[in-house]
C-alpha positions as CSV (number, residue, x, y, z in Angstrom):
1,M,77.2,-6.6,-17.5
2,K,77.1,-10.5,-17.3
3,A,74.0,-10.0,-15.5
4,V,72.1,-8.1,-18.3
5,K,73.8,-10.3,-21.4
6,S,72.5,-13.5,-19.9
7,R,69.3,-12.5,-17.9
8,V,68.1,-9.5,-20.3
9,G,69.8,-10.1,-23.5
10,A,70.8,-7.0,-25.5
11,L,74.2,-5.3,-27.2
12,V,76.4,-3.5,-24.3
13,G,78.5,-0.4,-25.3
14,L,80.6,0.9,-22.6
15,Q,82.3,4.4,-22.3
16,L,85.8,3.6,-20.5
17,I,88.7,5.6,-18.8
18,P,91.3,3.9,-20.7
19,T,94.1,1.6,-19.5
20,L,97.1,0.2,-21.1
21,D,96.3,-3.4,-19.3
22,F,94.6,-4.9,-22.7
23,W,93.7,-8.1,-20.7
24,K,90.8,-5.9,-19.2
25,Y,88.9,-5.4,-22.5
26,D,90.0,-8.9,-23.6
27,R,87.9,-10.1,-20.4
28,L,85.0,-7.4,-21.0
29,I,84.6,-9.3,-24.4
30,D,84.5,-12.4,-23.3
31,L,81.7,-11.2,-20.5
32,G,80.1,-9.5,-23.8
33,A,80.8,-6.3,-24.4
34,D,79.3,-5.3,-27.9
35,H,81.1,-1.9,-27.9
36,F,83.4,0.0,-26.7
37,S,83.5,4.3,-26.2
38,F,86.4,6.9,-25.2
39,C,85.7,10.2,-24.6
40,Y,89.1,12.2,-25.7
41,E,87.4,15.2,-26.8
42,F,90.3,17.1,-28.4
43,H,92.4,15.9,-30.8
44,N,95.0,18.6,-30.6
45,P,97.5,17.5,-27.3
46,E,97.8,21.6,-26.4
47,Y,93.9,21.4,-26.2
48,F,93.9,18.2,-24.6
49,A,96.3,19.0,-22.1
50,R,94.5,22.8,-21.1
51,F,91.0,22.1,-20.8
52,L,91.3,18.6,-19.5
53,P,94.0,18.4,-17.1
54,G,92.8,15.1,-15.4
55,K,92.6,13.5,-18.2
56,Q,96.2,14.6,-19.0
57,Q,97.8,14.1,-15.6
58,L,96.6,10.7,-14.4
59,V,95.6,8.9,-18.1
60,G,97.3,11.0,-21.0
61,Q,96.0,11.0,-24.3
62,Q,98.3,8.3,-25.9
63,T,96.8,6.1,-23.9
64,F,92.9,6.8,-25.2
65,F,94.6,6.0,-28.8
66,R,96.2,3.2,-28.0
67,A,93.2,1.6,-26.2
68,L,90.7,2.6,-28.7
69,E,93.0,0.8,-31.2
70,Y,93.3,-1.8,-29.7
71,T,89.6,-2.8,-29.1
72,A,88.7,-1.5,-33.0
73,K,91.1,-4.3,-33.8
74,K,89.6,-6.6,-31.4
75,L,85.8,-5.9,-32.4
76,G,86.1,-5.3,-36.0
77,K,85.1,-2.2,-38.2
78,G,82.5,0.0,-36.6
79,S,82.2,-1.8,-33.3
80,C,84.3,1.2,-31.3
81,S,83.8,4.7,-31.3
82,G,85.8,7.8,-30.3
83,E,84.4,10.9,-29.1
84,I,85.1,14.2,-29.1
85,V,84.1,17.5,-29.4
86,A,83.5,20.0,-31.8
87,G,83.6,23.9,-31.7
88,V,86.8,24.7,-29.1
89,E,89.7,23.1,-30.8
90,P,90.6,24.4,-34.5
91,I,88.7,22.9,-36.9
92,E,91.4,21.7,-38.7
93,D,92.1,19.4,-35.2
94,T,88.8,18.3,-35.1
95,L,88.8,16.8,-39.2
96,R,92.5,15.6,-38.0
97,A,90.5,13.7,-35.5
98,I,87.9,12.3,-37.5
99,D,90.7,11.3,-40.2
100,Y,92.6,9.4,-37.0
101,I,89.2,7.3,-36.4
102,T,88.3,6.4,-38.9
103,G,91.5,5.5,-40.2
104,I,91.6,2.9,-37.6
105,G,88.3,1.2,-38.2
106,A,86.5,3.2,-35.4
107,F,83.5,5.5,-35.5
108,P,84.0,9.2,-34.6
109,T,81.1,10.2,-32.2
110,V,80.7,13.9,-32.7
111,C,79.4,16.5,-29.9
112,I,79.1,20.1,-30.6
113,F,80.1,22.1,-28.1
114,R,78.0,24.5,-26.4
115,P,78.6,26.9,-23.1
116,T,76.6,26.2,-20.7
117,I,75.8,28.7,-17.4
118,G,77.9,28.6,-14.3
119,A,80.5,26.5,-16.0
120,D,84.2,27.4,-16.2
121,M,83.8,28.0,-20.0
122,E,80.4,29.7,-20.0
123,Q,82.2,32.8,-22.4
124,W,83.8,30.7,-24.8
125,P,81.6,31.2,-27.9
126,S,79.2,28.7,-29.6
127,P,80.5,27.3,-32.9
128,R,79.6,29.1,-36.0
129,Y,76.8,27.1,-38.1
130,E,79.2,27.0,-41.3
131,D,81.7,25.4,-39.2
132,M,80.0,22.4,-37.9
133,R,78.4,21.5,-41.3
134,V,82.2,21.7,-42.9
135,V,82.5,19.0,-39.7
136,F,79.9,16.6,-40.3
137,R,80.1,16.7,-43.8
138,Y,83.5,15.5,-43.3
139,L,82.6,12.8,-40.9
140,Y,80.2,11.6,-43.8
141,E,82.8,11.2,-46.2
142,A,85.7,10.2,-44.2
143,C,82.9,7.5,-42.5
144,R,82.0,6.7,-46.7
145,R,86.1,6.3,-47.6
146,N,86.9,4.3,-44.7
147,H,83.9,2.0,-45.0
148,I,82.7,2.1,-41.3
149,P,79.3,1.2,-41.5
150,I,76.8,3.8,-40.4
151,D,73.1,2.9,-39.2
152,V,73.9,-0.9,-38.8
153,T,72.8,-1.3,-35.9
154,P,69.4,-0.9,-34.6
155,N,67.9,1.2,-32.2
156,I,70.5,3.4,-31.3
157,E,69.3,7.2,-29.9
158,V,71.7,9.4,-28.6
159,S,70.7,12.8,-28.4
160,L,73.8,14.3,-27.1
161,I,75.9,13.4,-30.4
162,V,74.6,13.9,-34.3
163,Q,73.3,10.3,-35.5
164,P,75.9,9.0,-38.2
165,G,73.6,8.3,-40.6
166,D,71.5,12.3,-40.8
167,T,75.3,13.3,-41.7
168,R,74.4,12.0,-45.4
169,Y,71.8,14.6,-46.3
170,L,74.5,17.0,-45.9
171,A,76.7,15.2,-48.3
172,P,76.9,15.8,-52.0
173,R,75.1,13.6,-53.7
174,N,76.9,11.6,-56.2
175,A,77.9,7.8,-57.2
176,A,80.1,7.7,-54.6
177,S,77.7,8.5,-51.9
178,F,74.7,6.4,-53.6
179,L,76.7,3.3,-53.6
180,Y,77.7,3.7,-49.9
181,H,74.1,4.4,-48.7
182,A,72.9,1.2,-50.9
183,E,75.5,-0.7,-49.2
184,M,74.7,-0.1,-45.4
185,G,70.5,-0.6,-46.3
186,L,72.3,-4.0,-47.8
187,A,74.0,-4.4,-44.7
188,R,71.1,-3.5,-42.2
189,A,68.8,-6.1,-44.2
190,L,71.7,-8.3,-44.1
191,A,72.7,-8.3,-40.7
192,R,68.7,-8.1,-38.9
193,P,69.0,-12.1,-37.8
194,Y,72.8,-11.3,-36.5
195,F,71.3,-8.8,-34.1
196,W,68.5,-10.7,-33.4
197,W,71.2,-13.3,-32.5
198,K,73.6,-11.1,-30.6
199,M,70.4,-9.5,-28.8
200,R,68.8,-12.5,-27.2
201,P,69.8,-13.8,-23.3
202,K,72.3,-15.8,-23.1
203,K,75.0,-18.1,-21.2
204,I,78.4,-16.3,-20.2
205,T,80.6,-18.5,-18.5
206,A,83.5,-15.8,-18.2
207,S,84.2,-14.9,-14.5
208,E,83.3,-11.4,-13.8
209,I,86.2,-11.0,-11.5
210,L,88.8,-9.4,-13.2
211,T,92.1,-11.2,-13.1
212,P,95.5,-10.6,-14.5
213,P,97.2,-13.2,-16.7
214,G,98.4,-15.6,-15.0
215,A,97.2,-14.7,-11.6
216,G,97.2,-17.5,-9.0
217,I,100.1,-19.1,-10.7
218,K,102.7,-20.1,-8.1
219,A,106.6,-21.1,-9.6
220,A,107.7,-24.9,-9.5
């Protein structure tokens, strides 16, 4: 990351297995990290434990939450994301996930579950179109209610999730959505110089060696 930021210049987002050693996120921010993403997949704790036994045993769902909350607070509203999968757990849990993520100032990235031939969940049914429409309409409304910036960062193209701006086509066209859309348009215009500045190559003085705070300090 240090090499990319100092030699090339770009916005750098990291998707990480979370840790409660929050100083590591501080150091990564010092090295130039612009975004953190945490893929916890299911908000319902029973589904999380059932379908993600490795994450449950080695990390734990609460570690995902604490890491997302910490980094979202450090980097500011809309700068971090929680990734979830829609179409497996009850839709009410997916909506709760969206409320939680937007409520802490992060952005929900939602993948639609698709059964894959040869996978353990090959026989699990695809989600209903009507349910996914509800999910993505709710995503837009939650971002609007919490003033989460969407489609402000330039040149973000992702194939696995629905682009945030696309969800506006599912939302009701009323004064609130019109105002939110106008705010995002103004934010995009005002942010262009900022992102130009952020994407230029710049010297990174922080060490790429991750050292715990206080390491190497000897008692007198």
